[in-house]
Every structure is written in C-alpha cells, then in structure tokens.
N, C-alpha and C positions, 0 to 999 in steps of 0.2 A: 585463475590468473597466475601467470608465471612469475617467478622472482625476477625482477627487472634490475634492481640494484645489488641484490645479493644471490646471484645464481649458484654460487660455489660455496656459500656458507652452510654449515650444519645448523640444526636446531639450537645446539648449546651455544654456537657462535653468535647466532642471532640473540638469543637471550642475554649473552655477554654484552653485545652491542647495546641492547636496551638499557642494561644497567649502567652502561658508560654514557647514556644520554641521547643515543640516536632515537629521534621521534618516529622513525618508520619501522624500526626493527621488529618491535612486538606485533605490529599490525601485519607484517609479512608472515611472521610466525603463525599467527591466528589463521591467515588465509591459507596457509599449507594444510591445516588440519581441521578446518571449520566443518567440512562435510561429516567427517567421522564424529566430531564432537557434537554436532548437531544430532546426528542419528542417535547417539547414546542418551542425549537428553530427552528427545521426543519419544523414543521407545520406552524409556524408564518412566516418563510422566504420563505418557498416553494423551497428551494435551499440547497442541502446538504453541498456544499462548503461554502456558506455564513453562514450557521448554525454552522458549525465547527469553523469558525472564531469568530462568535458571542459568542458561548459557551466558547471558549478559552479566549476571551476578558473578559467575565463575570466572570470566575473563577479566572483569575489574579486579577481582581478588587476585588472580594470577599476575596481573599488570603490577598491582601494588606490593605483591609478595614475592616478586621475582628473586630478591635477595636471599630468600629462604631456601631456594633451590640449591642443594648440596651435591648434585651429581651422582646420587647413590642409584639412580634410575634414568631411564631415557627421558628426555624433556617431554616427549609426546605422552609417556606414561604418566608424568606429573600432571600435565593439562588434563588427560582423561580423568585422573583421580579427583581433581578440583571440580570438574563437572558433574561426575557421579556424586560427590558429596553434596554439591549444591542441590542436585536433584533429589536425593534422598532427604535432605533437610526439608525441602518443600513437601515431600510425601508425608513426613512425620508431623509437620505443621498442620496438615490437612487430616491427621488421624482423628482429631476430635470430631470430624463429621463422619466417621466410619459407619455410624448408624444408618446412613443413607444408602450404603452399599448392600444392605440386606435385600432390598428389592431388586437390585441388579443380579444378586446371586439366585433368588427365586426365579427370575426371568431366565437365567442361564440354565438352571436345572430343568425348567420346562422345555427349553430349546433342546437340551441334550436328550431328553426322553422322547421328543418328537422324531429325533434321528434326521434332522433336516440336512441335506447335502446340497450346497450351493453349486450352481454351475460356473466354474471358474472362468469360462470364456465370456460370461455375462458381466459387464462392467458393474451393474447393480449388485450382483452376488459377490463380486470381488470386494466392493465396498462393504457389503454386509459382513463378509468374512473378517476384514480388518477390524470392524467395530466389534465382532464377537471376540477376537483376540484381545483387543484393548480392554473390553470389559472384564474378560477372564483374568488378565494381568493384574487388574485393579484388586482382585480378590486375595492376592497372595502378599506376604509381608515385603516391604521395601527391600530388605537385603537379598531376599530370594529372587525377587523381580530383577534387581541389578545384575545378579549373577547370570540369570537366564538370558537377559538382553545381550550381555556381552558375548557369552558362549554360544547360545543356541540361535539367536537372531542376527548377531553381527559377525559371528564366525570367528571370535578370537580364541586362540589357544588358551587352554585352562591356566597355564603358567603366566601368560600375559594378563589374563583376567585377574589372576591372584595378585600380580603386581599393581594393577590399577586400583583394586579394592583393598590392597594392603592386608591381605589375609592369606593363609596357607592354601596350598593347592587342594589339600583334602577338604578344606572348609568350602572352597568353591565347588568341589564335586558335590559335597553334602547338600549345599544350598540348591544346586541345580537339580538334584535327585528329589529334594523335598518339594521344590517348585513345580516340577513335572508332575509329580504325583498329585498335587493339588489341582493342577491345570487340566489333567487328563479327563476327568469327568465332564468338563465344561467344554472341551474341544474335540472329543471323540467323534461327534457327529460330522465334523468337517473332513474326515477321512473314512467315513462309514461306506461300506460297499467297495472298498479297494480302488476307488477312483483316484484321479490325479489330485494331489494335494497342493493347495496354494503355497507358494514359497514362504509366505510369512508364518505358516504353522508347521511347514515340513521340518524346519530346524530344530523343533522340540524333541523330535526323535532322532534326527539325523546325527547329532553329536554325542549320542550315548556311547558309542565306541571310543570316540576321541577322549571323552572325559572318564571313561572307565565305568565299570559296572558298580555303582555305589547305591546301596539301599539307603532309604531315608534315615536310618539310625547309624550310618557309618561315615567314615571319611572326614570326621572334624565336627565342629559346632555348627548348628543350623543358622 
C-alpha cells in the first residue's frame, strides 16, 4: 500500500506526526516496513504464530514508546531492534522447554549422516528443506540466530545488523561465525554433491566474504 496522505514524509517525520497526535501516521510507518519486520520475526522464531505475536507486541511497544526515540539511528533500525528484542524475549521464555529440542537434534544428526539431498524443483522437498533449516536454527542460541537471520538470511550488511542488535560489528561477525559452525553439521546434506542449493540455505555461506573471515573465537563476544 502506498503512502496516500504522507507521500513525501520521511520515517522520522511520520514518527513526529504520531507524537503530535496524528492517528494515522504510525500505521503508515508500519505499513512501509511491515514485510521486512515480519521476515525478521518469523525467521528468528521459526514459528508464524509466535512471530505474529512478537510483531504485535513490538509494534504496540513502539507505538507507546515513540517518545523514547532520540534520533541516534534510523527509525527503521529502531523498529527492527524492537522486533528483534521481542523475538529474542520469546525465545528466552521458551528456554525452559529446551529439553524437548534434544530429540530434534538427534533427528538432525541422523538426517545429516544419511546425506539426503532434496530435489529443489520438488515442492515437497523445498518444504522439507525449509523445515530442516528451521529445525537447525532452533538448535543455536538466540543471539547467534538473530545475527544469522539478519546477515545470512535477509542480507543485511554487517554494520546494519550491528545497529539493529545494538552490538559491535566484531560481535556480529563472531556470532555469525559461531552460528554457522553449529549449523554446518546439520545442513551440510542440503548441498552435498555440489548440486543447486536452496536460497534459504545458500545464504549461510554466501555472506562469509561480506562478514569477513572470523573464526568462532574471534571478532568479539559470542
């Protein structure tokens, strides 16, 4: 949907209009960025229902806390940060149920040893690949998952991801490197044999050059 009332206003100006009491300004701001915000939530949480709840919570928070925005980053960075934090909060709340993931990890280990290579042209295989990636993502710590989602899956420059996560560039690189190292044993079967890789998994290696060559023990805290 295009901006009908505010075609020439920047994000910051829309946020200011919201603070001034315009009832439509914040809704328009959300519409501008909802697709990317949704992508961040759903890929971080690997659960559409959880992602919808996290996005709703985040936007309610942003609506109410708009006055806290100080302009030290782009409005879209601020919105993304709120969505990431809401998603991570949900992941941490579910950490008490982490024991249930042991079965998932055993299943992924078996899958990796079988060397199954899905046919990407087969819709069922594409769906299976997506499920494999989601299951693997659930096995890594939330902070590493968030970094990988932003950099490798959504293609954010490392500097932008650092701004969203409110951490250093080095820490983003470190978290990505650690996350990739943990994911590799569970996803290697998806590209075995040198065949075409599904775009949902290709990103985990595609951005190594962009993020620099960082070993799991380098580039900041994990």
